[in-house]
mmCIF file of the C-alpha atoms, coordinates in Angstrom:
data_MODEL
# 
_entry.id   MODEL 
# 
loop_
_atom_site.group_PDB 
_atom_site.id 
_atom_site.type_symbol 
_atom_site.label_atom_id 
_atom_site.label_alt_id 
_atom_site.label_comp_id 
_atom_site.label_asym_id 
_atom_site.label_entity_id 
_atom_site.label_seq_id 
_atom_site.pdbx_PDB_ins_code 
_atom_site.Cartn_x 
_atom_site.Cartn_y 
_atom_site.Cartn_z 
_atom_site.occupancy 
_atom_site.B_iso_or_equiv 
_atom_site.pdbx_formal_charge 
_atom_site.auth_seq_id 
_atom_site.auth_comp_id 
_atom_site.auth_asym_id 
_atom_site.auth_atom_id 
_atom_site.pdbx_PDB_model_num 
ATOM 1   C CA . MET A 1 1   ? 56.236 -7.871 5.343   1.00 0.00 ? 1   MET A CA 1 
ATOM 2   C CA . GLU A 1 2   ? 56.315 -4.137 6.052   1.00 0.00 ? 2   GLU A CA 1 
ATOM 3   C CA . GLN A 1 3   ? 53.232 -1.990 5.577   1.00 0.00 ? 3   GLN A CA 1 
ATOM 4   C CA . ASN A 1 4   ? 53.013 1.526  4.220   1.00 0.00 ? 4   ASN A CA 1 
ATOM 5   C CA . THR A 1 5   ? 49.436 2.805  3.964   1.00 0.00 ? 5   THR A CA 1 
ATOM 6   C CA . LEU A 1 6   ? 48.243 6.205  5.031   1.00 0.00 ? 6   LEU A CA 1 
ATOM 7   C CA . GLN A 1 7   ? 44.861 7.938  5.080   1.00 0.00 ? 7   GLN A CA 1 
ATOM 8   C CA . PHE A 1 8   ? 45.307 11.704 5.491   1.00 0.00 ? 8   PHE A CA 1 
ATOM 9   C CA . THR A 1 9   ? 42.828 14.615 5.590   1.00 0.00 ? 9   THR A CA 1 
ATOM 10  C CA . GLY A 1 10  ? 43.513 18.273 5.212   1.00 0.00 ? 10  GLY A CA 1 
ATOM 11  C CA . VAL A 1 11  ? 42.642 21.511 3.537   1.00 0.00 ? 11  VAL A CA 1 
ATOM 12  C CA . LEU A 1 12  ? 43.970 22.136 0.029   1.00 0.00 ? 12  LEU A CA 1 
ATOM 13  C CA . GLU A 1 13  ? 46.612 24.772 0.565   1.00 0.00 ? 13  GLU A CA 1 
ATOM 14  C CA . ASN A 1 14  ? 48.455 24.829 -2.778  1.00 0.00 ? 14  ASN A CA 1 
ATOM 15  C CA . GLN A 1 15  ? 48.330 23.229 -6.246  1.00 0.00 ? 15  GLN A CA 1 
ATOM 16  C CA . CYS A 1 16  ? 51.485 23.163 -8.350  1.00 0.00 ? 16  CYS A CA 1 
ATOM 17  C CA . SER A 1 17  ? 51.266 23.130 -12.136 1.00 0.00 ? 17  SER A CA 1 
ATOM 18  C CA . SER A 1 18  ? 50.862 19.692 -13.690 1.00 0.00 ? 18  SER A CA 1 
ATOM 19  C CA . ARG A 1 19  ? 53.649 18.226 -15.841 1.00 0.00 ? 19  ARG A CA 1 
ATOM 20  C CA . GLN A 1 20  ? 54.228 15.196 -18.043 1.00 0.00 ? 20  GLN A CA 1 
ATOM 21  C CA . SER A 1 21  ? 56.807 12.516 -17.532 1.00 0.00 ? 21  SER A CA 1 
ATOM 22  C CA . PRO A 1 22  ? 58.898 11.389 -20.521 1.00 0.00 ? 22  PRO A CA 1 
ATOM 23  C CA . ALA A 1 23  ? 56.532 8.420  -20.706 1.00 0.00 ? 23  ALA A CA 1 
ATOM 24  C CA . GLY A 1 24  ? 53.561 10.772 -21.070 1.00 0.00 ? 24  GLY A CA 1 
ATOM 25  C CA . VAL A 1 25  ? 52.117 10.289 -17.564 1.00 0.00 ? 25  VAL A CA 1 
ATOM 26  C CA . ALA A 1 26  ? 50.643 13.373 -15.922 1.00 0.00 ? 26  ALA A CA 1 
ATOM 27  C CA . HIS A 1 27  ? 52.111 14.375 -12.485 1.00 0.00 ? 27  HIS A CA 1 
ATOM 28  C CA . GLN A 1 28  ? 51.194 17.097 -10.036 1.00 0.00 ? 28  GLN A CA 1 
ATOM 29  C CA . ASP A 1 29  ? 52.054 18.036 -6.450  1.00 0.00 ? 29  ASP A CA 1 
ATOM 30  C CA . ILE A 1 30  ? 49.522 19.553 -4.073  1.00 0.00 ? 30  ILE A CA 1 
ATOM 31  C CA . ARG A 1 31  ? 49.935 20.581 -0.439  1.00 0.00 ? 31  ARG A CA 1 
ATOM 32  C CA . LEU A 1 32  ? 47.439 19.773 2.301   1.00 0.00 ? 32  LEU A CA 1 
ATOM 33  C CA . LEU A 1 33  ? 47.274 21.503 5.671   1.00 0.00 ? 33  LEU A CA 1 
ATOM 34  C CA . HIS A 1 34  ? 46.182 19.164 8.487   1.00 0.00 ? 34  HIS A CA 1 
ATOM 35  C CA . ARG A 1 35  ? 45.029 20.208 11.954  1.00 0.00 ? 35  ARG A CA 1 
ATOM 36  C CA . SER A 1 36  ? 43.724 17.846 14.635  1.00 0.00 ? 36  SER A CA 1 
ATOM 37  C CA . ARG A 1 37  ? 43.923 16.766 18.252  1.00 0.00 ? 37  ARG A CA 1 
ATOM 38  C CA . GLN A 1 38  ? 45.602 13.431 18.892  1.00 0.00 ? 38  GLN A CA 1 
ATOM 39  C CA . MET A 1 39  ? 46.067 11.366 22.024  1.00 0.00 ? 39  MET A CA 1 
ATOM 40  C CA . GLN A 1 40  ? 49.703 10.773 22.970  1.00 0.00 ? 40  GLN A CA 1 
ATOM 41  C CA . ALA A 1 41  ? 50.910 9.254  26.240  1.00 0.00 ? 41  ALA A CA 1 
ATOM 42  C CA . GLY A 1 42  ? 47.500 9.812  27.807  1.00 0.00 ? 42  GLY A CA 1 
ATOM 43  C CA . GLN A 1 43  ? 47.428 13.558 26.889  1.00 0.00 ? 43  GLN A CA 1 
ATOM 44  C CA . MET A 1 44  ? 45.699 15.415 24.068  1.00 0.00 ? 44  MET A CA 1 
ATOM 45  C CA . ARG A 1 45  ? 48.112 17.052 21.642  1.00 0.00 ? 45  ARG A CA 1 
ATOM 46  C CA . GLU A 1 46  ? 47.434 19.688 19.032  1.00 0.00 ? 46  GLU A CA 1 
ATOM 47  C CA . VAL A 1 47  ? 48.804 18.608 15.648  1.00 0.00 ? 47  VAL A CA 1 
ATOM 48  C CA . LYS A 1 48  ? 49.390 20.897 12.728  1.00 0.00 ? 48  LYS A CA 1 
ATOM 49  C CA . LEU A 1 49  ? 51.353 19.953 9.642   1.00 0.00 ? 49  LEU A CA 1 
ATOM 50  C CA . SER A 1 50  ? 51.582 20.626 5.919   1.00 0.00 ? 50  SER A CA 1 
ATOM 51  C CA . LEU A 1 51  ? 52.254 17.653 3.662   1.00 0.00 ? 51  LEU A CA 1 
ATOM 52  C CA . VAL A 1 52  ? 53.058 17.383 -0.042  1.00 0.00 ? 52  VAL A CA 1 
ATOM 53  C CA . VAL A 1 53  ? 50.840 14.926 -1.886  1.00 0.00 ? 53  VAL A CA 1 
ATOM 54  C CA . HIS A 1 54  ? 52.017 13.630 -5.243  1.00 0.00 ? 54  HIS A CA 1 
ATOM 55  C CA . LEU A 1 55  ? 49.343 12.828 -7.839  1.00 0.00 ? 55  LEU A CA 1 
ATOM 56  C CA . ALA A 1 56  ? 49.893 10.776 -10.979 1.00 0.00 ? 56  ALA A CA 1 
ATOM 57  C CA . GLY A 1 57  ? 47.763 9.684  -13.948 1.00 0.00 ? 57  GLY A CA 1 
ATOM 58  C CA . ASN A 1 58  ? 43.995 10.150 -13.691 1.00 0.00 ? 58  ASN A CA 1 
ATOM 59  C CA . LEU A 1 59  ? 44.300 11.746 -10.224 1.00 0.00 ? 59  LEU A CA 1 
ATOM 60  C CA . VAL A 1 60  ? 45.810 14.839 -11.893 1.00 0.00 ? 60  VAL A CA 1 
ATOM 61  C CA . ALA A 1 61  ? 42.703 15.350 -13.998 1.00 0.00 ? 61  ALA A CA 1 
ATOM 62  C CA . GLN A 1 62  ? 40.518 14.729 -10.934 1.00 0.00 ? 62  GLN A CA 1 
ATOM 63  C CA . ALA A 1 63  ? 42.395 17.434 -8.991  1.00 0.00 ? 63  ALA A CA 1 
ATOM 64  C CA . GLN A 1 64  ? 41.492 20.102 -11.545 1.00 0.00 ? 64  GLN A CA 1 
ATOM 65  C CA . ALA A 1 65  ? 38.020 20.210 -9.950  1.00 0.00 ? 65  ALA A CA 1 
ATOM 66  C CA . PHE A 1 66  ? 39.397 20.981 -6.489  1.00 0.00 ? 66  PHE A CA 1 
ATOM 67  C CA . SER A 1 67  ? 39.453 24.535 -5.051  1.00 0.00 ? 67  SER A CA 1 
ATOM 68  C CA . LEU A 1 68  ? 41.883 25.964 -2.562  1.00 0.00 ? 68  LEU A CA 1 
ATOM 69  C CA . GLY A 1 69  ? 40.418 25.669 0.934   1.00 0.00 ? 69  GLY A CA 1 
ATOM 70  C CA . GLN A 1 70  ? 38.522 22.434 0.190   1.00 0.00 ? 70  GLN A CA 1 
ATOM 71  C CA . ARG A 1 71  ? 38.906 19.561 2.643   1.00 0.00 ? 71  ARG A CA 1 
ATOM 72  C CA . LEU A 1 72  ? 40.254 16.421 0.981   1.00 0.00 ? 72  LEU A CA 1 
ATOM 73  C CA . ARG A 1 73  ? 40.897 12.838 2.042   1.00 0.00 ? 73  ARG A CA 1 
ATOM 74  C CA . VAL A 1 74  ? 43.851 11.089 0.440   1.00 0.00 ? 74  VAL A CA 1 
ATOM 75  C CA . THR A 1 75  ? 44.889 7.447  0.756   1.00 0.00 ? 75  THR A CA 1 
ATOM 76  C CA . GLY A 1 76  ? 48.275 6.304  -0.432  1.00 0.00 ? 76  GLY A CA 1 
ATOM 77  C CA . PHE A 1 77  ? 51.752 5.528  0.740   1.00 0.00 ? 77  PHE A CA 1 
ATOM 78  C CA . LEU A 1 78  ? 54.780 7.460  1.979   1.00 0.00 ? 78  LEU A CA 1 
ATOM 79  C CA . ALA A 1 79  ? 57.895 7.647  -0.144  1.00 0.00 ? 79  ALA A CA 1 
ATOM 80  C CA . GLN A 1 80  ? 61.019 9.793  -0.369  1.00 0.00 ? 80  GLN A CA 1 
ATOM 81  C CA . ALA A 1 81  ? 60.500 12.936 -2.394  1.00 0.00 ? 81  ALA A CA 1 
ATOM 82  C CA . SER A 1 82  ? 63.095 11.966 -5.005  1.00 0.00 ? 82  SER A CA 1 
ATOM 83  C CA . TYR A 1 83  ? 65.917 9.480  -5.507  1.00 0.00 ? 83  TYR A CA 1 
ATOM 84  C CA . ARG A 1 84  ? 68.370 12.250 -4.558  1.00 0.00 ? 84  ARG A CA 1 
ATOM 85  C CA . ASP A 1 85  ? 66.510 13.504 -1.487  1.00 0.00 ? 85  ASP A CA 1 
ATOM 86  C CA . ASN A 1 86  ? 66.003 10.650 0.978   1.00 0.00 ? 86  ASN A CA 1 
ATOM 87  C CA . GLU A 1 87  ? 65.124 12.933 3.933   1.00 0.00 ? 87  GLU A CA 1 
ATOM 88  C CA . GLN A 1 88  ? 61.957 14.578 2.590   1.00 0.00 ? 88  GLN A CA 1 
ATOM 89  C CA . VAL A 1 89  ? 58.799 12.460 2.498   1.00 0.00 ? 89  VAL A CA 1 
ATOM 90  C CA . VAL A 1 90  ? 55.744 12.871 0.280   1.00 0.00 ? 90  VAL A CA 1 
ATOM 91  C CA . LEU A 1 91  ? 52.401 11.060 0.219   1.00 0.00 ? 91  LEU A CA 1 
ATOM 92  C CA . GLN A 1 92  ? 52.023 9.226  -3.066  1.00 0.00 ? 92  GLN A CA 1 
ATOM 93  C CA . ALA A 1 93  ? 48.262 9.339  -3.649  1.00 0.00 ? 93  ALA A CA 1 
ATOM 94  C CA . GLN A 1 94  ? 46.288 6.283  -4.709  1.00 0.00 ? 94  GLN A CA 1 
ATOM 95  C CA . THR A 1 95  ? 42.851 7.802  -4.133  1.00 0.00 ? 95  THR A CA 1 
ATOM 96  C CA . ILE A 1 96  ? 41.700 11.352 -3.427  1.00 0.00 ? 96  ILE A CA 1 
ATOM 97  C CA . GLU A 1 97  ? 38.235 12.689 -2.657  1.00 0.00 ? 97  GLU A CA 1 
ATOM 98  C CA . ILE A 1 98  ? 36.442 15.733 -1.372  1.00 0.00 ? 98  ILE A CA 1 
ATOM 99  C CA . GLN A 1 99  ? 35.541 15.364 2.281   1.00 0.00 ? 99  GLN A CA 1 
ATOM 100 C CA . ASP A 1 100 ? 32.388 17.060 3.614   1.00 0.00 ? 100 ASP A CA 1 
# 
């Protein structure tokens, strides 16, 4: 069976407005900026990327306490951004926490 689990850290760069689905579930997108050094083919590589993280349910209420510039750790899974856009990927959050 395939696996799709990701733990990602970054600085909170942007918080979009929250919205409600027709079923009444809260949804919100945030953007995290990640910078690190990673080993690739025996060489250190500078990595910088910005990733959209999708929050749903109680994670939206939790995110109201976050401030821009805070370092966060998110665990979740990767999925296409929408059913119509199969090229853009977002991280669907399952847990999110402030990282010291």
